[in-house]
C-alpha positions in Angstrom: 41.3 0.0 -49.8 42.2 0.1 -45.9 39.9 1.3 -43.4 41.2 3.0 -40.6 39.4 2.0 -37.5 37.7 5.2 -36.2 37.2 5.9 -32.6 34.0 6.7 -31.2 33.2 10.3 -30.2 33.1 11.2 -26.8 30.8 14.2 -25.5 32.8 16.3 -23.6 32.4 16.1 -20.0 29.9 18.9 -18.4 31.0 20.6 -15.2 27.3 21.4 -14.5 24.2 19.5 -15.2 22.3 19.8 -18.8 19.1 22.3 -18.4 16.6 20.6 -18.9 14.2 23.4 -19.5 11.0 24.3 -18.2 9.9 26.3 -15.2 12.2 26.1 -12.2 11.1 24.4 -9.1 9.8 26.6 -6.5 11.4 27.0 -3.3 8.0 27.1 -1.4 5.6 24.2 -2.5 2.1 25.4 -1.6 0.0 22.3 -2.1 -2.8 22.8 0.6 -5.6 24.7 -0.4 -8.1 26.7 1.9 -11.8 27.5 0.5 -13.8 30.5 2.2 -17.0 31.8 1.7 -17.0 35.6 0.8 -19.5 38.2 -0.2 -19.6 40.2 -3.5 -18.6 43.4 -1.6 -15.7 41.7 0.6 -14.1 39.9 -3.0 -14.5 43.5 -4.2 -12.4 44.8 -1.2 -9.7 42.2 -1.4 -9.3 42.4 -5.0 -9.2 46.1 -5.0 -6.4 46.1 -2.2 -4.4 43.4 -3.9 -4.6 45.3 -7.1 -3.2 48.6 -5.6 -0.6 46.8 -3.6 0.3 45.3 -7.4 0.1 41.6 -6.3 -2.4 38.6 -7.0 -5.7 38.7 -4.2 -4.3 34.9 -3.1 -1.0 36.9 -2.3 -2.6 39.4 -0.8 -4.7 37.1 1.3 -1.6 35.5 2.5 0.4 38.5 3.5 -3.0 39.4 5.2 -3.0 36.5 7.4 0.6 36.5 8.5 0.5 40.2 9.4 -2.7 39.8 11.2 -3.0 40.3 14.5 -6.4 38.8 16.5 -6.7 39.5 19.9 -8.0 36.5 21.9 -11.6 36.1 23.5 -11.3 37.3 27.2 -11.7 35.1 29.6 -14.3 34.5 32.9 -11.4 36.5 35.0 -11.1 39.6 32.6 -15.0 39.9 31.7 -15.3 39.7 35.8 -12.6 42.6 36.3 -14.4 44.6 33.5 -17.9 44.1 35.6 -15.7 45.3 38.7 -14.8 48.6 36.6 -18.4 49.6 35.8 -19.1 49.0 39.4 -16.3 51.3 40.4 -17.7 53.7 37.2 -21.0 54.3 39.0 -19.5 54.8 42.4 -17.2 57.2 40.6 -20.7 59.0 39.3 -22.2 58.7 42.8 -19.3 60.5 44.4 -19.4 63.0 42.1 -22.7 63.8 42.9 -22.0 63.4 46.8 -19.5 66.3 45.9 -21.8 68.5 44.1 -23.8 68.1 47.5 -20.9 69.9 49.8 -18.8 67.1 51.1 -15.7 68.1 49.3 -12.8 66.9 51.1 -14.0 63.1 52.1 -15.0 63.0 48.4 -11.7 64.0 46.6 -9.6 61.1 48.8 -12.3 58.8 48.0 -12.2 59.8 44.0 -8.3 59.4 44.3 -8.0 55.9 45.6 -11.0 54.7 43.1 -9.6 56.2 40.4 -6.1 54.8 40.8 -8.3 51.2 41.0 -9.7 52.0 37.9 -6.3 52.7 36.4 -4.9 49.4 37.3 -7.8 47.5 36.1 -7.7 49.3 32.7 -3.9 48.6 32.3 -5.0 44.8 33.3 -7.5 44.6 30.6 -5.5 46.5 27.9 -2.4 43.7 28.4 -3.9 41.2 25.9 -2.0 38.5 27.6 -3.3 38.7 30.9 0.5 38.4 31.6 0.6 41.6 34.0 1.0 39.9 37.3 1.5 42.4 39.5 -1.4 44.2 38.8 -3.4 41.0 39.4 -2.5 40.6 42.9 -2.7 44.0 44.1 -6.6 44.0 42.4 
């Protein structure tokens, strides 16, 4: 008997890599951890809000941290402006008392200028960044 030499079997070339199976790689790998301490009430609130949003607590906290807007502490300059505003409010109160005593026309003019100063100061303090340079120059 004669044997016919056989060609070794060749696998067909795949145009794409073979799927090895398993879970697909995450697009964003989260390899850092943050431990925080909260009380039972805070934990309940976080879990409840996460459940209402249809997500896990960790996902809810992550999204809440991204969306949170925290106002920075007031600078010493802003605190000084607040003290100035308090003084202006006291002056306005004194002017109102004088207006009740009969010196009306003088008091009206004084109140208008004081109200304009108070308005400018409040506009400056409401600007969280303290970037309103025009108002600061006027003060």
